[in-house]
Structures are given as C-alpha cells and as structure tokens.
N, C-alpha and C positions, 0 to 999 in steps of 0.2 A: 504494500500500500504506500509506504513511504517513497519508494522508487517511482511509483506512478504519479504521486504528487510532485516530486522533484522534476520528473520528465515534463509534466504539464507546465509548471511555473518557470522552469529554468530559462526558456527563451525570453520571458519577460524580465526576470531578475538580471539576466546577463546580457541584455541587448546592447547596452552602452559600454563603450570602452572606458578605461580609466580617464583618458584624455577628455572624452565627451562629458564625463561626470564632473570634471574639475575645470573645464574651459569656460570662462565667463561668457564667451560668444554663444555657446550652446544654450545658455540660460536667459538670454536677453528677452525673448518673447514671454517666457514665464514670469520673469521679474517685472516686465511692463504691465502684465495683467494684474499681478499682485499689487504693484504700486498704484494702479488705477483703482483697484478695489479699496485699498486703504484710504486713498484720498477722498473717496466718496462716503466714507463712514462718518456719521455725525459724532460730535464730541460727546462723550458720556461723562457725567459728573456722578461720582460714587461718594456718598457721604462717609466720613470716618465713623466707624461703629465703636461705641464705647465698650470699655471693659465689662461694665454691668450687662450690656446687651449681649456680649459674647457669652458671659456666664449663664444668662437666661437661656440662650440658644443651646448651649451645651447641656443644661439641665433637661430641656425638652427633647433632646435627641435620644432616639432609642439606642439601647446598649449594643445591639447587634448591627447597627447601621454601618455601612461601608465608610471607609475614610473619605473625608471631604476633599475639596480642591486644595486645602492647606496641607494635605498629606498626613494629617494626624487623626487617630481614632478618638472616640469619645473618652475612653479610659486615659489615653495619653494627654488629652486636653485637660481633663479633670485633675491630672497629677501635677499640672503646671502651677507654680505660685502666681500670684497676681502680677508680680514684676515680670516673670518669664512670659506670661500670657500677653501682657501689655507690649513686651518686646516683639512677640509674634505678630500682634495686631499692627504695630508700627511697620514691621518689615512687609507684611502683606499690603498695607496701605500704600507703600511706595510703588507697588505694581499698578495701582489704580490711578496714579498721577499721570 
C-alpha cells in the first residue's frame, strides 16, 4: 500500500528540480498573486484581551479540548502564574499588531 501511495504522489512531490524550488524567477507569479491578495485585505483591529478575560476563557474551556492556536492545552494554561500568562498574552498580542 505504501508503495502504491508513493508511486501515485511521487510525480507531484518530485516534479520540480532543486533549482526550480529555490529560483526566485520561478516564484514571481505566485508571489504576485499572494501580494495582490494581501493588499486587498482590510485592516483588522484585534483588541488586547485582559488577563481576567483569559482566565475566564480558560475556566470555560472543556478539559479535553484540543490545544488552541496559542499551542497550549487547558491544563498547561491553568498551570501558568498570572505573570507567565500575562507574558503569553503580550507575546500573542504582538502577532495581532
């Protein structure tokens, strides 16, 4: 089965040479599409969420919930001191700027 999957996908995975993968000229069209898309996006303002709001959200989260976009589980977030949690909030807020 593994060989059949590899035989099917190999032409896709290995279609580009190393030079094609790293040559900027090969990526110009893709980069122009991405740049055009990014330029069209409206500016989003994300308010900074307080430590108290984070603690409330953590309390409401189910114990077996998957890790969130921050990469931490409920148990891990609960184990953080207020100072450590505030540091995490500050770091994540930088991504919203």
